[in-house]
N, C-alpha and C positions, 0 to 999 in steps of 0.2 A: 504494500499499498504507498510507502514512504517512495519508493521508485515510482508511482504514478502521479503523485502528487508534485514528486521533481520535474516529472517530463511536463506536465503541466504549465505548472510555474516555470520552465524552459521556454514551452509553447509560447505563452503568455508574453515573454520579454522578447522574444523574437517578432511577434506581431507587433510588439510598440517600439521596438526598436527601427523598425522599416516598415514605413507607412507605404500602402499599396502591395504590399506582400498577397502574392494571390497563390495556393499551392493545392493540386491535385493529392488525392491521399497517396500514389506512387508517390508525388515528390517528396511530401512530408515524412515518410516513411524512410527514404534515401537520405534527407537533410538532419534527421534526427535518428540515425543508424539503429531505427526501433522498428520491433515487427508491428503489423497493420493492426492487432489486436488492442495493443498498447495506444499504439497513435489514436486508432477510433474513441476509445474510452478518453481520452484525455481532451479530443475535439468536441466531443460530446459533451463533455462538463462544459468547455468553453462555450458553446452554441447554449447550453442553459443558462450558463450565466449574462448570455447576451454579449458576450465579447466579441466572439466571431459567428460567422452568418457563412451557409451553405450556398452557392450561386446555384443557378440552374444548371451551369455545365456540370456540378459537383465538386468545385472548386472551392477552399475554405479563405476566406478572408475577412479582416478585421474591421467591425463595427466602428462608425467616426465617433469619438471621445469629445464630450463637451468641453470646451475649454473653460478653465476658469477664470473669472472676472477678477482683475489686476484691480487692485485699491490705491490710490493715490493719494499721498500726502501732502498738504499745503499748508502754507504757515502764512496765518490772516493778522493783517498787520492793524484790525481794528480791536484786535483782542490780544494784549502784550503777552507775549510767552504763551499763548493757547495753540497748539496745533488741532486744524481740523481734519478731519479724512471725510474727503469727497468720493 
């Protein structure tokens, strides 16, 4: 079970590091040097999490992740010493 978790974590990392990565099952097995059953189980987990999806052609791709909103701190002259977060 620990090996399956490690594989799932590794696959998640690869898809995160390479936006646009699109793999068939055969390509995924070759990339991660793992048998089809283990890769299928890991990808099924990631599909269930909503992290990846399977295309109509059967390939796996990561779903777009929403970007976090960046907060900007500004210093206001009207309130000496106060910092306002906008």
